Structure formats: structure tokens, C-alpha cells
N, C-alpha and C positions, 0 to 999 in steps of 0.2 A: 769023902766021896759020897757017902750015903746022905749027908747033910746037904750037899750041893744038889743031889738028885731030888731030895725031898723039897728043897726050895724051888727048884725048877717046876716041879709038879704043881705046887701051890700057885706059882706065877701063871702057869698055863691054865689052871682051873679058873683063876681070877679073870684071865683074859676071856675065857669062854663065857663066863657069867656076865661079863660086862658087854659082850658084843651085841646082845639083843637091845640093851638100853641105848647103846651107841647108835645102832641102826635107827631106833626111834627118834633119837635126837637129831639125826641127820635127815629125817623124812622130809620130802621124798628123795629116794636115791636114783630114780629113773622116771620116765614119763608116767603120768597118771591118766588112766582111762575113766571118763565120765560117761557111763552108759545111759543113754536116753531111750526109754521105752516108746519111741515114736519115730516117724520119718522126719526128714528135714522140714522145718516150718511149724512142727507141733510144739506145744507149750514146753515139754521137757527139752526139746532141742534149742528153742529160743533162750530159755533161762540158762541152759548148760553153756551155751556159747558166750553169754555175757559173764558168767562165773569163771569159765575157762580162761578168758583173757586176764581177769583180775587175779586169779590164783596163780597163773603162770608168772606174772610179775612179782607176786608176794613170795612164792616159794622158790623161784629161780629154776624150776623144772617145768617142762611142758605138761599142761593138762589138756587132754585131747577128747572132744566129744565123739562118741561112737554110737551111731543110730542103730537100734536093735528093735524095730517094730515087730509086731506079731503076737497073736493069741492074747490080746488085751494086756500086754506087759509081761506075760508068763516067760516068754523067750529071754527077755532082758533080765528078769529076776533070777532065772536059773543060771544065767551066765555068771552073775555076781555071787551067788551061793557057792558055786564051785571054784571061785577065785581064792588065791591065798589070802589070809586075813592080815595083810601088811599095809592096807590103805592105798594100794596102788590101782585098785579097781573099785569104783564107787558107782552108785545108781541113784537116779532120781525116782524115789518111791512116791506113790500117790495112792489115793483111795481105791483106784482101780486094781493095781497089782498087790497092794498091802491089805486090802479089806474086802473088796468085792470078789475077787478071784477066789480067795479062800472060802468064802461063803457059797459060791457057786460050784466049787470043785474041791471036795474034802481030800481027794487023792492028788493034790497039786504038786507035791514033791518038795515044798518048802513051807516053813512056819514063820511068818513075819516077825514074831517076837523071839523066836529061838535062833533063826538062822541069819538074822541081820543085826548089825550094831547101829542103832539110830543115832545119827549125828545131830541133825537139827531140822526143824520145820522151817520152810523158806516162805512160801506164799500160799494163799488160798485162791481158788479159781472158780468164781461163779459162772453160771451159764445163763443164756438168754433164750427164751422160747420164741422162735421165729417162724414166719409163715410166708409161703409164696403169696404175693399181693393178689393174685387171681382168686384166692379163696374168698368165699362170700362171708367174711367176718372181719371187720375192721378193728375190733377190740377183743380182749381176752374173754369178756362176757358173752359176746357174740359167737366166739369160737366154741366155748363150752356149750352154749345153747344149740348150735348146729351139730356138734358131736353127740349130744343127747338125742337129737332128732333123728340122726342117721347112725346108730351104733354100729361100730365095726367097719364103716365105709370110708372114713377118713384115715389117711396113713401118716405115720410119723417115722422119721429116719433117726438112726443112731450111728455112732462111730463103730458099732459092732455089738453083737449080743454080749450082755454082761458089762458093757461099758458104763461109765457114769452117766452118759446121755440116756442110755437104756433104763437104768435104775431111777433116774430122775423122773422120766416120763411115766414109769410104771407107778411110782409113788404118787405123782401128781394126779394121774388118771384115777387112782383109787380114791383119793381125797375128793376129787371133782365129781366122781360118779359117772365117768364117761369110759367108752370102749373105743380103742383105736387099733388099727392094723400096723404091726411093727415090721419095718424094713431095715434090716441091718446093712451097713456099708463097711468098706474097709477103710476106716479112718474118718476123722471129722471133716477133712476137706472134701472127701468124696460125697459125704452126706450133704454138705452145703451145695455142691454141684447138683445133687438130686433135687434140692429145694429149688434152685434157680431154673432148672429145666422143667419143673412141674411133675417130676416122677413121684414125689411125695408132697404132702401139703404142709406139714409142720415138723419141727425138731428142736431139741435143746442143743445149743452150740456154744463153744467158747467165745468170749468177747472178741479177741483179735480177728477171728475168722470172719466175722459178720458186721462189725461196727461200721466199716465204710459202705458196705452193701446196704445197710439200714439207712445210712445217711443219704445215699444216692437213690433211695426209693426202690431198690431192686429186691429188697426183702422187707417184711413188716415185723417189728419187734413188739411182742406182747408184754413180756414181763421178765424180770430178773429172779433168779433162783434163791437169792439171799434177802436178808432183812433190810439192808441199806442200799440205796442206789449207788451205782458205780460213777465215779468222776469222769470216766472215759465215755460213758453213755448216759449223761444226766437226765435226758428226756424220757428214758425207759423206766416206768414204775416197777416196783417189786410186786411179786405175787401177793405178798402180805398186805401191801397197800390196796390191792384190788380184790380183797376178800378172802384169800387163802391164808387165813391167820396162822402165823408161826411157820409158814413153809420156808425152810432154810437148809438148802443143800449146796455144798460146794466141795470140790476136791481139794485136799491139802497136799501140796508137793513138798517133799523134804529130801535131804541127803541121807543116804544110807551106805554103810560099809558091810563087808561080810562079817558074820558072827565071829567073835573071838578076836576082833581087831583090838589092839592095844588101847586102853583108855587114854594114854598119852597122845597117841596119834588122833584119836577122836577129839580130844580137847583142842589140839592144834587146829584141826579142821573147823571145829565149832567157833573158835576165836576168829579165824580168817573169814568165815561166812558172815559172822556178826559184823565184822568191820566193813566188808563189802556191802552188805545190805543196808547199812546205815548211811552210806554215802548219798548225798542229796541227788546227784545225777542218776544213781541206780534206782532210788525211790521214785524219782520222776518217771524214769523209763517203765517201771513196774505199773505205775498208775496209768500211763499211756496204753499199756497192754491190757489193762483191765485186771491186773493181778494185785491182790491185797497182801501186803507184808505181814508176816506172822511175827509180831514184836517179841513174844516170849517163846520163841520156837524151840529152844534148847530145853528150857525147864519143863515144858508141858508136852513134849513130843510123844513120849511113851504112853502117857495117860490118854492123849488124843487117839493114838493108834488103837488102844484098847477099846475106846468108846466107838470109833469108826467101825472097827471089826464087829462089835456087837450089834450096832444099829443096822448094818447091812445084812448080817446073819439073820436078824429078826425079819427084815423086809423080804429077803429071798424066800424064807420059810413061809411067811404070811401070804405072799403073792404067788407062791409055787413057780418061782422063775427058774429058768434053765439056761 
């Protein structure tokens, strides 16, 4: 009797020990939420829907994009931090919510390196400095000369205070020795509308939002924020080419899980993301959208996050940004 009872206890204990591993092997067990810290049409939303379709087919369970715009990505980040660490809630982390927000707000409520499990970097997203065609400056050089002549009179828009667009212009203005008036909007699309209506004169924008407007002559493109031209806008030179040597700012978007997520689940997601991003059709679509694939995204992601956090912390302190 006692031997049978002891054996039953051993079997029960073994079953309990095996259940977490079995759950990881069966991942996912129910629909997975892909939290996009943007509204519909934003870069996280666009990339999320492309990945969701592929992941749904690969894993056999629905991957559903959930838009959570607000506070520069803080709303979305806090949603994921509070989620169970089982891989069923993921987020598209970028330089905004993983580097700039912590630099601007020490009491943020989350630590990117402690409270998230980085899965993989996916793409980098350069921006273009664009202007309303009515501005009396046909080139970047003419724009900088005009801004120096009229300090504080020209206005620039951003997707919000503390956004990558805001930081990019603050760093550019410091280097160029110009002073501009900042007008924050609720998102990149609203900022582009402000440019089109003439409410503001210039702004940094993601490529998808403005490439057709530049081609149609509705906006003027001055320069790209990275060192190499984009295949999606080959006629737009880089700021580096135009005399702003070494100017290189792009947000890197990656996939993150809540901190404490099993390495086994993280590895499965890494393998799936690598397979999807290597597909020729996916690579072509990314190029069309002005997104640059991060080829070594898994190996270098944590190191990049540390670098990104440090450089924006320095910029925020140096420029006294809020």
C-alpha cells in the first residue's frame, strides 16, 4: 500500500515537473497578441500585419495585431510588461519606447533590459527631412541658411514630444547650428497633414508616409537620416552626403516578449522571424516600404538596445529635452 502510494506521488510529481516543458513545446496554445504601439497604418502596424499572417500559418494559431497608440509607446509597453511571460503577448519595441522614453522619463514604470525578453531586431527605419514646397528653400543648404537668418521663426513638426522625429530634429538642429519652433502632433500622419496644409514648414517623417507625396511634388524631400540612400527613394540624398558628416539616426524595430519568458519560446519565435524575414517577397516588401532588414538581429539585439539607450540618454541630457 505504502509502496503504491509512494509510486503515485512520484508519478504525480513528474507530471507536474513536465507540464511547463510540455506547454512550451506546444506553444502557442491559444491566440497570440502582437501589440503595435501605433494606430492603423503606422510602421509597427504595417510590419505587424505582415508578420501576423506568416506566423499564423507557421504556428497554426492566430497571431492578432492589437493597436495600442498613446504616450509615445508607453501605453503599449506597460500592457506587455503586465502580461504573463508565456509568449502569448508580444510587442514591437523600437527606439521610442525602449530608449527615448526611459531617457525622458526615469519614472516610466518599466526597464527595457529587465522587464522585457528581447526576441530579435527586425528592421531599421530611416526618416526623411521634408518641407512644404512653399518654403523659400529648394535645398538642404538653403533651408539651413534661412533658419540661421530667421532663428526660431521656422517651425518643425513631430509625431509627438519625445518621438524619434523630435529627437532627430533636435540633434540635427544642434549640429547645424539652427533654432526651430517645435510643434508636436498626435502621430506621424497628423504631422504630415500639418506639412501639407502649411501649419508647419519642415519635419522628419517615415518613408512610407511621404514617398508618394514627394514623387507628386506635394512635399519636398531634403535628405535622409542615415548614411546610405534608400532604394525606395533613390533620388533623395543623405544628410551625410550634403555636408552633415556622420549623421546617422534610425529607429530599430524588434520583437519583444515580457521578461521571464522561457528561452525555449523565445528561440522558437527567433527561428520563425528569421525564416519569414528571409523570404524574398518579404524582403522586397520591406524595401518598398523603406524598411532596412536587420540581418544579424538576434545576435546583436541586446547590445544594440544598450547602445541606443545610452546615446539617447546623452542627447536628452545634453539638449535638456523634456
